[in-house]
Phi, psi and omega in degrees: 000127181293153178290128182290151177274343177208138183226135174243122174262140179219150177211199187287310187241357183056041182237341182226285190294308183291323174296323177300313181296316178300313181298317179295316181299315179295319181294316187274333184241357175054234185273006181297333180215148171280125186231134176220172175217156180207166178232164173296322176233160174232044185272001180234147173279169177306137184281131182299326177291323177298317178301314184296312184287333176285326176299329179298335180248018175079022179251120185265125179238359188302329183270001182296137175243123181294144178207157179265172173303316182296317179297323177304312181294321177298326183270008172102001176269111180276120181302328182291348181274353180276138176286325188216133171245127179248113179268131183252006177211155179301318181296320180288329176296314178300315181296316180298316180295322178295314182289335184259004183296337178269350178247155174267089182234147176275127175241122176251148176245122174248114181285090183261131181298134173272116185280353183298132177086357178267123180085144179260312182280158181306314182299319180293320178296317180299321177300315180297316180294323176296322178297318177296313179303313183292327176295315178296315179304313180299316179296317180298313181296321179294318185280319188250351179083169180295149177302142182281179179299145180082001179221000000 
C-alpha cells in the first residue's frame, strides 16, 4: 500500500486518541504526509494524561486544539482532500463514512481503547493511557512502516 500524502485521524472528542495519533504520525514521518485530527464533538480540551504519556516518547501535544469535522471544513480543510481517514472509535467511523459517502475516500477503522475512566489513582490512569498510546503506536508502525532515514 503506498504511503498516503494526507491522513486524517478521528475519534469521539479529539482530546485523546486522535491527537495522539496525529502527534505520533507527525513526529515519526515529518513532512511525508499532511496530518490532521478531528472529533465527532470538540467539547473537551486535550487530555493532560494524553499529553503526559506522549511526552514520554517525544511527542508534544500541549498546543493541540480540539476540533470537529465541521470546524475543520470551516477552517479550510476539505475532507475530500485526504487520501486516508483513520477512525479510532465507532462513533467517528460512522461519522467519517457518512461524510465520505459522496467522496471516494479510504476509511480505516482501528479499534483503539478509550482510557477514560480506567483506574482511580494517577499511576493506574497513566498505565491505561500508555496502553492506548502503545496500541496507536503499533497500528501506525504496522500500517505505515518504520520511519525512514532522516526522520
